[in-house]
C-alpha positions as CSV (number, residue, x, y, z in Angstrom):
1,X,0.0,0.0,0.0
2,X,1.2,3.5,-0.9
3,X,0.7,6.6,1.2
4,X,0.7,10.1,-0.4
5,X,2.6,12.6,1.8
6,X,4.3,16.0,1.6
7,X,8.0,16.6,2.0
8,X,9.8,19.8,2.9
9,X,13.3,20.4,1.8
10,X,16.0,23.1,1.8
11,X,16.1,25.2,-1.4
12,X,19.0,23.0,-2.7
13,X,16.7,19.9,-2.4
14,X,18.5,18.5,0.7
15,X,17.0,17.3,3.9
16,X,19.2,16.2,6.9
17,X,22.2,16.1,4.7
18,X,20.6,13.9,2.1
19,X,20.4,15.1,-1.6
20,X,17.1,14.4,-3.3
21,X,16.3,14.5,-7.0
22,X,12.8,14.9,-8.5
23,X,11.5,11.7,-10.0
24,X,13.9,9.3,-8.2
25,X,12.9,6.5,-5.8
26,X,14.8,6.1,-2.5
27,X,15.0,3.2,-0.2
28,X,16.1,3.3,3.4
29,X,18.1,0.2,4.4
30,X,18.1,-0.9,8.0
31,X,16.0,-0.2,11.0
32,X,13.9,2.9,11.0
33,X,13.7,5.1,14.0
34,X,11.5,8.2,14.6
35,X,13.4,11.4,13.8
36,X,16.6,9.6,13.6
37,X,16.9,7.0,10.8
38,X,14.6,7.0,7.8
39,X,13.0,9.4,5.4
40,X,10.5,12.0,6.7
41,X,7.3,13.4,5.3
42,X,3.8,14.6,6.6
43,X,0.4,13.4,5.5
44,X,-1.0,16.8,6.2
45,X,0.6,19.3,3.8
46,X,0.4,22.2,6.3
47,X,2.4,20.2,8.9
48,X,5.6,20.6,6.8
49,X,5.5,24.2,7.9
50,X,6.3,23.1,11.5
51,X,9.7,22.0,10.2
52,X,10.6,24.3,7.3
53,X,10.1,27.9,6.5
54,X,7.6,28.6,3.8
55,X,9.8,31.3,2.0
56,X,13.1,29.5,2.1
57,X,12.1,25.9,1.3
58,X,10.9,23.6,-1.5
59,X,8.0,21.2,-1.1
60,X,7.2,17.9,-2.8
61,X,4.4,15.4,-3.0
62,X,5.9,12.0,-2.3
63,X,4.7,8.4,-2.1
64,X,5.6,6.3,0.9
65,X,5.5,2.5,1.2
66,X,6.9,-0.2,3.5
67,X,7.0,0.3,7.2
68,X,5.7,3.8,8.2
69,X,6.0,5.2,11.7
70,X,3.7,8.0,12.8
71,X,4.8,10.6,15.3
72,X,1.6,12.7,15.5
73,X,-1.6,12.5,13.5
74,X,-0.6,13.8,10.0
75,X,3.2,13.8,10.7
């Protein structure tokens, strides 16, 4: 099953030191851990503004699959 979510990134399309490219698929190998090891996105598009500034960031619609941990509803 796939979940549609929203990802905030720095203007150079990086997040937590990881460089993203539009259209690429990424896989996290190993154990996932909340806010530590994995890729991050929000189910509610407005929640990305809790982590990144609207004016200095880029935003993407992403598809999530596999094991998904939820911190708060929509995050």
